[in-house]
N, C-alpha and C positions, 0 to 999 in steps of 0.2 A: 631180651636185655637191652637197656638203653645204652647208647654210646656216651662218650664224655660230655657232648653238648647237652644231651637229654638229662644228664645228672644235674644240670643247672636249672631244671624246671622248678618253678615256684608255684605250688598249688595254692590258689587263692579262692576257689569257689567250688562247691559241690552241689549237685542237684539230684534228688531222688524222685523219679517220676513214678509215684505210687500207683497210678492208674494202670501201668503196664509192668510194674515191678522191675524196672531197669535202673541200675545204679550208674550214674554218669559223673565223671570227673571233668570239670571245666578248669583249664589251667592257663596260666599266663607264662609264656616262654621268655626266658631272659636271654634273648639272642641279640647280637648286634644288628642283624638283618631284620628290620621291621617291615619289610615289603611283602612278607608272607604270613599266613595264618594256618591253623590246623582245622581239620574237619573230621567229626566223628558221626557215624550213621548207624543206627540200630533199627531193626524192624522185626515184626512177628506176623506171619512167617518171614523167612529170609527173602531178600530181594536183590536184584541186580541194580547197581547204582550208576546213573549217568549224570555227568556234569557238563552243561552246555552241549548236550547231544553226544558226548564221548563217554564210553564205558570206562569207569575207573575202579571197578571191583564189585564185591558182593558184601552184604551185611553179615555179621558185624564188621564195620570198616572204620579204620582210624588212620587218616593221613597226618600222622603226628611226628614221625621222624623228620629231622630237619631237611633231609634231601627229598622228602615226599610232600612237604607242606605246599600250600596252594597260594599263588600270587593274590594279593589283596584286590578285592573288587566284588561286583555283583554277578551272581550266577543263577542259572536255572538248574535245580536239582530234580531228577526224576527217579523214582523207585518203581521197579517192575517186579511185583511179588511172584514167588515161585508157584503159588497155588492157583494162579490164573485170575486173581482178583483185579479190579481196575487199577491201573497205575496211579501213583501219586506224584504230582508235580508242584513245585513251589519255588518262589524267588528267595534266595538267601544272600547274605553278605559275609564275605570273609574279611575279618578285621585284622589289623596288624598285631602280631605277637599274641593272639588269643585263639581260642578254639570255638568253633560253631558246632552245636550238637543238634542233630535231627533224629527224631524217633517217630515211628509210625506203626500202628497196628491195623492190619487189613482184615476184611471179612464182611459180614452182613452189616446192615446199616447201624445196628446197635453195638457193633464191635469196632467200627472205624473210629479211631482217635489218634492223637499224636501231639507233638510239640516241636517247636524250633526255639532253641535258646542260644542267645549270643551275648557276648560281653564286650563293651566298647569303652575305651579309656576316655574320660571326660575331664580329668584333672581335678584339682581342688581336694577338699577333705570330705565331701559329701558322697554318699552311696545312693544311687537311684535305681528304681525298678519300674520298667514299663510292662504293663499287663495288657495283652492283646488276645482276642479270642474269636473263634467262630462257633456259634453266632456272636455278633456284637451285642452290646447291652447285657452282658453277663455280669452278675454280681461277683465282686472280688473281696475276699477277706484275707488280711495279713495277720497270721497268728490268731485266727478266730475273731478278729475285729474287722467289721465291715468297713471298706474303704471307698466304695462307689462301684461304678459299672465301667466295663471296657468300652473303648480304649481308655486306659488310665495310667497316669504317671504318678509314682510315689517318690517324693523327695525326702532327703534327710533320713533315710532308712538306716538303722543301726548296723554296724559292721558285725554281723553274727548270723547264726542259722535262723531261718524263718520258714514258715509254711504259707504258700499261696493256695487258696481254695477258690475254685470257679464253680458257680452254681447258676442254673437257669431252668425255669419250668420247661419240661419236655425233654431235658437232657440229663444225663447222669453226671453227678458232681465229680470234679477232677481236682486232685491235690498234688502239687509239686513242692519239693523241699529245695530251698535255695540258700546260698550264703552270700549276703550282700558284702561288697568290697568298696572301701573308700576310694574315690577317684575313678569309679567305674559305673557304667549304666548297664544293668542286666535287663535284657528284653526277653520276656517269656510269651511266645505266641502259641496258644493252646487250642486244639480242636476238641470239642466235647462230643462224646458219643451220644447218640439219640437214645432216650429212654422209651422203649416201646410200650412199657406198661402205662405210660402217661398219655399215649396217643389214643384218640377217639376214632374208632373204625366203624363204618356203617351208620354214621349219623343220619337221621331222617332229613330229607330235603323238603322245605316248606313249599306248599303249592297254593295258588290263589283260590279263594272261595268261589263257588259256582256263581256265575252271573257278574263277577267283578273282573275288570280288566286291570292288570297290574300296571303301575306307572313305570315306563322304561327308565332305567338309570343310564345316563351317558357313560360309555366306556372310554377308557383312555385311548388316545390315538398313538402316542409315542411314549417311550421311556428314556430318560437320560441317566447314564451311569454316574453314580456318585463316587467320591473318594473312598478308597479301600486301604487297609493296612499294608497290603502287598503291592499296590499300584496297578492292579489289574483285577478282573473278576472272571471266574470260571463260568462257562456256559455248559450246562449238563443236558444229557439226552432226556432225562425225566426229572421231576421235582423231588430230588433226593440227593444228599451228599455222597451216597454210595453209587450214584449213577455215573455212567461213562461221560468223560469230558469231551465235548464236541468243538470247543473253541474257547477263546478268551476275548474279553472286551476291556476297554480302558475308560477311566473316568473322563467325563465330558462328551463321550460319544452318545449318539441318539439312535434308537432302533424302533421299528414299528411294534406296537403292543399287540399281543394275541390273547393272552388269558392269564389268570391268576389262581393259585391254589396253595393253601396251607403254607404261606410264607414264601412262596416262589412265584416268579413272574415269567411268563413265556414271551419270548421275543422272536422276531424274524431276524436271523443272523445274516443269511445271504438269500439269494433268489430261490435257492433250493433247500435251505437249511433253517430250522428253527431250534430253539433250545430254551432251557430254564435257568434263570439266575436268581440269587437271593433277593427278595423284595426289600431287604434292609439297605441295599446299596443302589436303589433306583428311585427316581422321581418320575411319577406318572403325569402326563399332560393330557387333559381331556379336550374335546373339541370346543373352541371358543375361549379356552382358558389362556390367560396371559402367561408366557413363559418367564 
């Protein structure tokens, strides 16, 4: 049961994450105290939830009561699944008098997917939608009409129910249902699951003809980390989004280049550690090339 304060809740937005079958209500709270916001977290399977390193509960979780709401600010959320899958970690923002919704599905590489949805007050009479995805460069359709590729901002969206569909070769399509609200910006950050049926396995490797010496191709010396939607880039143990995270790097930082494979770039992270980052967020520099 909601207390008297919670009876003042004004429902302004709903999202149906069809990829995982989870119905989520995003709400704006009519509280005089606008220094706090709410957080809802769902996952499959269940997971323990940490916020800035402190355990705050297990999924499904909703810090929605007024006395449980979270001070406005930026946080690192971490989900540790009960089935032993690799944990999920992300930067999130708690906005005044609104709810931030996090959903994650764990499992094998073709099962891993999720979303982070936030609502921010921008004032005025327009409704805006920001579409962000991993991988970047994903095609976005609003109500079956193509809008462009992520990252993408849609302005003057009508205040009504809509469907956002994310598609990219090699990944399974993902659709979320939203309700745009005048004076608010909805940010949908979606992770698409890998489509294993579209992956090419065991492709033959070309070899030089007998008697011919291949011309060597200069390899990159270093890579520079580019801007990312989250302000950081995960470094993984192997070239896969399902692989364990071994560290994080920030835009502008430069690291020695080691290798490249299927959209991933291997870098030297420390003297004793290497790892893989998404090639979409790095710029390679070859010997003799101007930076």
